[in-house]
N, C-alpha and C positions, 0 to 999 in steps of 0.2 A: 084772578086771571086764570089760574090753573083749573078752577072749577067751571067758570062761565065761558071762557074762551080757550078751550083746550089747545088748539093749534098755536095760539099766541103764547100760552104758557109753556108749551113744549119748546117753542122757538127760544124763549127766554132762558129756559133751563139748558138747552143745547149751547147757546152762546156762552153761558157761564162755564159749562164743562169744557168747551173749546178754549176759552180764556185760561182756564186752569191748566189744560194740557200745554199751552204755550208757556205759561209761567213756570211749569215744571221742567221745561227744557225740550219739549217735543218740537220738532221743526214743522213748518206749515204743511209740507207735503205728506207728513205722517199723521195729520189730524184724523180723528175718527170720521170715517165716511158717513156713518149713521147719524152722528150729531150734525155734520155738515148738511146732510139732507134735511134734517128737521129744522135747522136754522134757516134754510132758504125756502122752506115750504110755504111761508106766508110773506106776501108783499103788501105793505101798507105804507101810509105816510108817517111812519114812526122812525126814530133813530135806530131801532132794532133791525129794520130792513137794511139800512146802510151797514151796520155792524156785521150782520150775517153775511151779506154779500162781500164785504171786505175780507172776512175770513175765508170765504170761498175763493175769492180772487187770489189771496196769498197762497192758498193751497195749490191752486191750478198753476199760478206763476212758477212756483218752485218745483212743480211736477213737469214743467215745460209743456203744459197743455195750453198752448197760447190761445186757441179759439175759445176754450172755456174761460180762461182768464179774462179775455177781452169782453166776453158776455157778462161776466160777474162785475167787472169794473164799470161797464156801461150801466148796469142796474144801480150800482153805488152812485154814479154821477147823476143818474135820472132822479134818484130819491134824495140827493144830498141836501136839498132845501130844508129837510127836517133835522139835519145834523148841525152840530156846533160849528162855528167858524173854523176852529182848529182842525176839525175833521175834514171840512171842505178843502182847506188849504193842503192837507196831507193827500187828499184824493187827487187834487190837481197835480201835485208832485208825482204821485203814482202813475197818473196818466202820461205825464211827460217821460218818466222813466220807462214805462211800458213801450211807448212809441219809439223811443230811441233804442232800447236794448233788444226788444223782441221784434219790432217791425222795421227797424233801421230807417224810420221816418223822422229824420232830423228836423225837417220843416215843421211837422206837427209837434214834436217835442219842444221846439223853440216857441211855438205858439202857447203851449201849456206853461212853459217857463214864464213867458210874458204875462200870463193871466194870474200868476201867484202874486199876492200883494208884496210890496217891497219889504215891509216889516211883517213877519209871520209870528204866530203864537208859539210855534215850535221851531227852534233854530235848525239850520242846516238844510232846509227844503230846497232852496235855490241851488246849493252846491250839489245835492243829489242829482237833480236834473242835469246840471252842467256836466257832472261826471258821466252820466249816461250818454250825453251827446258826444263827449270826447271819446268814449268807448266806441260808439257807433261810427265815429270818424276814423277809428283805428289807432287813436292816441291813448294807448293803455297807460303810459307813464303819466300823462296829463290827467287821466281819469283817476289814477291812484293818488295823485296829488290833491285832487278835489275831494276824494274820499277821506284824506287826512283832515281836511276842513270839516267834513261831516262828522268824523270821530270826535273832534274837539267840541263840536256842538252837542253831540250825544252825551258827552261826559258832563255837560251842564244840566242835564235833565234831573229834576229833583226826585222823580219816582224811580226807585231802584229796579223794580221789575221791568218797567218800560225801557230803562237804560240798558239792562242786561239783554233784553230781547232785541233791541235795536243794534246793539253791538254784535250779537250773534249773526244777524242778517248782514251787517257791514263786513264782518270777517269773511263770510262766505263770498260776497261780491269781490273783496280784495283777493281772495284765493283764486277765484275764477280768472281775474285779470292777470295775476302772476303766473298762472298756469299756461298762458298763451304764448 
């Protein structure tokens, strides 16, 4: 791939590098802009497109670049048919959280929540959207209570790196809510 399809190979290497940055403790808003640009330089019907734009979405979301975050999430959703079911479920959750937290569109967040299967491959997705909806409604205590459910679900994840990353994001959200 690196020799025959250079842009695809560069995207793949950029995704690996960005994943390494996250696993080493870098927060999404601090991810390398150069690697993000290489990651999103190619759009095709592969899971790599979804992964690249999910990373771009996370970076923009945490930089509070809401328009850019919305655009990246839209690309993720557009190409999500090539992703594994667990990824599609997580994207639906992200869409619900985005609509509630960033757009204050509780109606759309509730629609995304309803679209998430009752039983998901990754625990805690429903509670994340519910927490975002409660936050958008001004019920920070209720949101924190839902985030406690999310934390319990995260602690069941078998992959240590995924668990640590998820807990870092959760702690930030909890801190945001407590600071208000």
